[in-house]
N, C-alpha and C positions, 0 to 999 in steps of 0.2 A: 547593424544589433545592440540595443542598450545595454547601460553596464547592469540595470537589473533584468535581463533575460537568463530563462533557463537555460543553463549549460550540459545539465545532468540529472540525466533521466533513468532510474533504473529499470530495469526489464524483469517480468516476472513470466513462471509458465505456471500456469494451474492446470490442474487435471479437470476443474468443472467452472471453467471462466466466467459463466454467467451468473453460476452461485456468488462467485468472490466479485465479480462487478456490483450484486447488491449488497456487499460487506464494504466495498470501499465505498458505496453509497452513503451507506451507514452510519461507517466514520465521518463524512465529511467531504469526501473526493464528489467533483462533478465532472460527468463525460465530455468529453470536448471531441474523440472520434472513437468510432466502433464501426470495423469491418466486419464482415461475419464470410464464412464458406460460399453460403446460398440467399444472397439480398439478404432478408431480414429474418431469415429461419435458421440460417444454417451454424454452426460454432464460431466462437471468435476466434479468428486468424490475428487480428492486428488491433487495441483498445487502447487509447491516450486518455487517462481522466488526471486533472488539475485540484491538486491541494490550493482550497481557498488564501492560504498565508502565505502562498508561495508555490513553487516548484509542482511536481507532478509522479508521472507512474505509467510507464508500459506494458504491455502484457498481451500473451493469447494463450490458446487452449495447447497444452502439452502435446509436443508432435517429436514420437519417438526416433522418427526417421532425419529430424534436421539436427545437424551437429550441433548449429549457434542455440539450440535451444537449451535453457538451464533446466536441472531438475526441477520438480515441484515439490514445494515444503522445505527447500533447504537454504533458502534466501530470509537475511536480516536488513532489516531496516528501522533507521532512525528517521523519525518525523518531528520535525519541529512544530509547536503548537503554543497558542498560549494558555489553553484550558488542558492541563494532563488529566485532570480527574473528571472532567464532560467528555474528552477523546475515550478515557479509559471504560467509564460507563458506555458508552454508546460502542465501544468492541464487545466489550464482555454481552449487551443486551444484544447483540446480531450474529454473538457465535461463539468468540475470541476465548480461550483460555488466558487466564492471569498467570505469569510467570511471575512476575515482580509487581508487588503493589507502589502506589504512589511513593518515593523516598525522595529527598531533600540529597543532591547530588553536592560532594564534596569540592568540584569546580566549579559550580554555580547551580541552580536552579530545580526545578522537581523531573521525575523520569518516571515513569513506570512502563512495563513490557506485558505484551503477550505475546499468545499463539494466535494466528488465523485459524477460521477453518480445514486449511489446507496444510498448516505445520510452522509456516515461516513465521519469522521472531520478527515483531512490533517493538522499538518503544519510543516511546510518545516523551517526546523532550520539552524543555523551555530554554534548554542553553541551547543558542545558538551559536556556533563555529564564527569566528572570525574575529 
């Protein structure tokens, strides 16, 4: 495995994984793998989407019987991007609600925060930890 390989994948649980797939693609994620309960027509049980600037997310449709399944709408994600204003605009156009408009952070870079259509908090920022 190379030093640039992504080794951390946030996992999410959605009430409506198809709607959230559309939202994630609208802000710039691209599908890598999507597995459904019934071929191409069932609910999403596992999906992997890539962020073009590095990394990705995994998610599925919420299953209350799965003890490993997180609660929908309770996650907070920090997403590094070179285009904070553009990502914010795309997120809002696709149904997100602005929590905090674009600001210059004291520790460096711009950031903005939204709630996605299911209530998860996403902060888009230029600051790259490391």
